[in-house]
C-alpha positions as CSV (number, residue, x, y, z in Angstrom):
1,M,-20.1,16.1,14.1
2,T,-18.3,12.8,14.2
3,Q,-14.5,12.8,14.5
4,R,-12.4,10.2,12.6
5,I,-9.3,9.4,14.7
6,C,-6.3,7.5,13.5
7,F,-3.3,6.7,15.7
8,Q,-0.1,4.7,15.6
9,L,1.8,2.7,18.2
10,S,4.5,0.1,18.1
11,V,4.0,-3.4,19.4
12,R,7.1,-5.4,20.4
13,P,7.8,-7.7,17.4
14,E,8.4,-10.7,19.7
15,R,4.9,-10.3,21.2
16,L,2.8,-9.9,18.0
17,E,1.1,-13.3,18.2
18,E,0.1,-12.9,21.9
19,Y,-1.1,-9.3,21.2
20,V,-3.3,-10.6,18.4
21,A,-4.6,-13.5,20.6
22,R,-5.5,-11.1,23.4
23,H,-7.6,-9.0,21.0
24,H,-9.5,-12.1,19.9
25,K,-10.7,-12.3,23.5
26,V,-11.3,-8.7,24.6
27,W,-13.2,-8.7,27.9
28,P,-16.9,-8.1,27.5
29,E,-16.8,-5.4,30.2
30,M,-14.0,-3.6,28.1
31,L,-16.2,-3.7,25.0
32,E,-19.1,-2.3,27.0
33,A,-16.9,0.5,28.4
34,L,-15.7,1.5,25.0
35,E,-19.2,1.7,23.6
36,A,-20.5,3.6,26.7
37,S,-17.5,6.0,26.4
38,G,-18.4,6.9,22.8
39,W,-15.9,4.8,20.9
40,H,-17.5,3.6,17.6
41,N,-16.3,1.8,14.5
42,Y,-13.0,1.0,16.4
43,S,-10.4,-1.1,14.5
44,L,-6.8,-2.0,15.0
45,F,-4.4,-3.0,12.2
46,L,-1.1,-4.7,12.9
47,A,1.9,-5.0,10.5
48,N,4.5,-7.8,10.8
49,N,7.1,-5.2,12.0
50,G,4.9,-4.3,15.0
51,S,3.4,-1.1,13.6
52,L,-0.1,-0.8,15.0
53,I,-2.6,1.5,13.4
54,G,-5.8,2.3,15.2
55,Y,-9.0,3.9,13.8
56,L,-12.1,5.0,15.6
57,E,-15.0,7.4,15.3
58,C,-16.4,9.4,18.2
59,E,-18.1,12.8,18.9
60,D,-15.1,14.1,21.0
61,F,-11.8,12.2,21.2
62,V,-10.6,14.0,24.3
63,A,-13.9,13.3,26.1
64,A,-14.0,9.7,24.9
65,Q,-10.4,9.1,26.2
66,A,-11.3,10.7,29.5
67,A,-14.4,8.6,29.8
68,M,-12.4,5.4,29.3
69,A,-9.7,6.6,31.7
70,A,-12.3,6.9,34.4
71,T,-13.3,3.2,34.2
72,K,-11.8,0.5,36.3
73,V,-11.8,-2.0,33.5
74,N,-9.6,0.3,31.4
75,A,-7.0,0.6,34.1
76,R,-6.8,-3.2,34.3
77,W,-6.6,-3.6,30.5
78,Q,-4.0,-0.9,30.0
79,S,-1.9,-2.4,32.8
80,E,-1.9,-5.8,31.1
81,M,-1.3,-4.4,27.6
82,A,1.5,-2.0,28.4
83,E,4.1,-4.7,28.3
84,F,3.3,-5.3,24.6
85,F,4.4,-1.8,23.5
86,V,7.7,0.0,22.8
87,E,8.4,3.7,23.3
88,L,5.7,4.6,25.7
89,D,8.0,6.7,27.9
90,G,6.3,5.6,31.1
91,A,2.7,6.3,29.9
92,G,0.1,3.7,29.2
93,P,-0.9,2.8,25.7
94,D,-4.1,4.7,25.9
95,E,-2.2,7.9,27.1
96,S,0.2,7.5,24.2
97,M,-2.4,7.6,21.5
98,Q,-1.9,10.8,19.6
99,A,-4.4,11.5,16.8
100,L,-2.7,11.7,13.4
101,P,-3.8,14.6,11.2
102,E,-6.3,13.7,8.5
103,V,-5.1,14.9,5.1
104,F,-7.7,13.3,2.9
105,H,-11.2,11.7,3.2
106,L,-13.4,10.5,0.4
107,D,-17.0,10.6,1.5
């Protein structure tokens, strides 16, 4: 059964343009790692105030996160991207992703 995962993070408002630019040039090896780790239909949505909403589909979110955490490319990407976020409390962006509860779905 496919899980639909939605999460929210906060991007520093002064870094929005650079954050968007980085996502126009995601490393090919990062894209390959996401696919191989079971991340599908993955999208990020960014509001002008820095509110970032992410959505993905996977078979098992915990397993998909663990598979990405085990890759070298993810460690490099998370290290570079951490500076864009607020309120991470010392964790990386990927470790701060908490799935929001789904309250409605129209199939």
